[in-house]
C-alpha distance (Angstrom), angle and dihedral (degrees) to the residues before:
residue distance angle dihedral
M1 . . .
E2 3.78 . .
S3 3.80 115.5 .
N4 3.77 125.7 -148.1
R5 3.79 92.6 -139.1
Q6 3.77 117.6 127.4
Q7 3.81 118.1 -115.4
K8 3.79 128.7 -161.5
V9 3.80 135.1 -176.1
G10 3.78 120.1 -139.5
R11 3.78 148.1 141.8
V12 3.81 124.0 -91.9
T13 3.81 108.5 -117.5
S14 3.81 99.6 173.3
S15 3.79 134.6 21.4
K16 3.80 100.5 165.5
M17 3.80 94.8 115.9
Q18 3.79 126.2 79.2
K19 3.82 111.6 -99.6
T20 3.82 91.3 -12.4
V21 3.80 131.6 98.0
V22 3.79 131.5 -178.0
V23 3.81 111.8 -130.3
T24 3.81 122.5 -164.3
V25 3.80 113.6 -151.2
D26 3.81 117.3 -163.9
R27 3.78 124.9 -158.9
Q28 3.78 134.6 175.6
I29 3.79 123.0 -133.6
N30 3.76 133.8 180.0
H31 3.81 111.3 -112.2
P32 3.82 108.5 -118.0
L33 3.81 95.8 -139.0
Y34 3.81 106.8 26.4
H35 3.81 97.4 34.7
R36 3.78 93.1 -137.5
V37 3.76 127.1 131.4
V38 3.81 109.9 -101.2
R39 3.81 124.8 -168.4
R40 3.80 117.3 -133.5
S41 3.79 126.7 -176.9
A42 3.79 135.3 -165.3
K43 3.80 131.3 -169.5
F44 3.78 123.0 -135.7
M45 3.79 129.2 -173.3
A46 3.80 109.3 -136.3
H47 3.79 133.4 -171.2
D48 3.83 113.6 -116.4
E49 3.81 105.2 -173.3
S50 3.81 97.1 -178.0
G51 3.82 96.0 40.5
K52 3.81 92.2 -132.3
C53 3.82 97.5 133.0
R54 3.79 120.4 100.7
V55 3.80 132.1 -172.6
G56 3.80 110.3 -77.0
D57 3.81 97.0 26.1
W58 3.80 119.0 132.0
V59 3.81 109.2 -129.4
R60 3.79 139.6 177.2
I61 3.80 114.4 -130.8
E62 3.80 129.2 -167.2
E63 3.78 129.7 -159.4
T64 3.78 117.2 -109.6
R65 3.80 141.2 165.0
P66 3.82 116.1 -58.8
L67 3.81 108.1 -75.9
S68 3.82 96.4 178.1
A69 3.80 139.4 -14.5
R70 3.82 93.7 -67.3
K71 3.81 104.3 12.5
R72 3.83 116.7 96.0
W73 3.82 101.6 141.4
R74 3.80 135.4 70.5
V75 3.79 132.0 -157.4
V76 3.81 110.9 -107.4
D77 3.81 98.7 -177.8
V78 3.79 144.1 -25.1
I79 3.80 108.9 -108.4
S80 3.80 97.8 -170.7
R81 3.77 135.8 -5.2
A82 3.80 125.4 -121.0
V83 3.78 116.6 -107.8
Q84 3.79 111.3 -104.1
V85 3.80 112.6 -133.5
A86 3.78 115.1 -151.8
E87 3.77 115.8 -127.3
V88 3.78 114.8 -115.2
P89 3.79 113.2 -136.3
E90 3.78 115.6 -120.9
V91 3.81 113.6 -107.9
T92 3.79 119.4 -148.5
V93 3.78 119.8 -157.3
């Protein structure tokens, strides 16, 4: 069954809360006066029940009923994982 709920794709910018991530969604619009492509971004707080999202992951979010004062989205799936960078040990001379 097809739902009428809106879905967006964005990058996780914060995962410091329990079961909540902040997702930044970028979009490009045409400027009405200068006719140039302008990048706009919006932040959404999304519910992550399993806590599997990390900073830098690309996720798909879907609108849902209000879960808290600012949280109206939930994470549907993780599209791609962020690349883990290994820490380089500090060398003293």
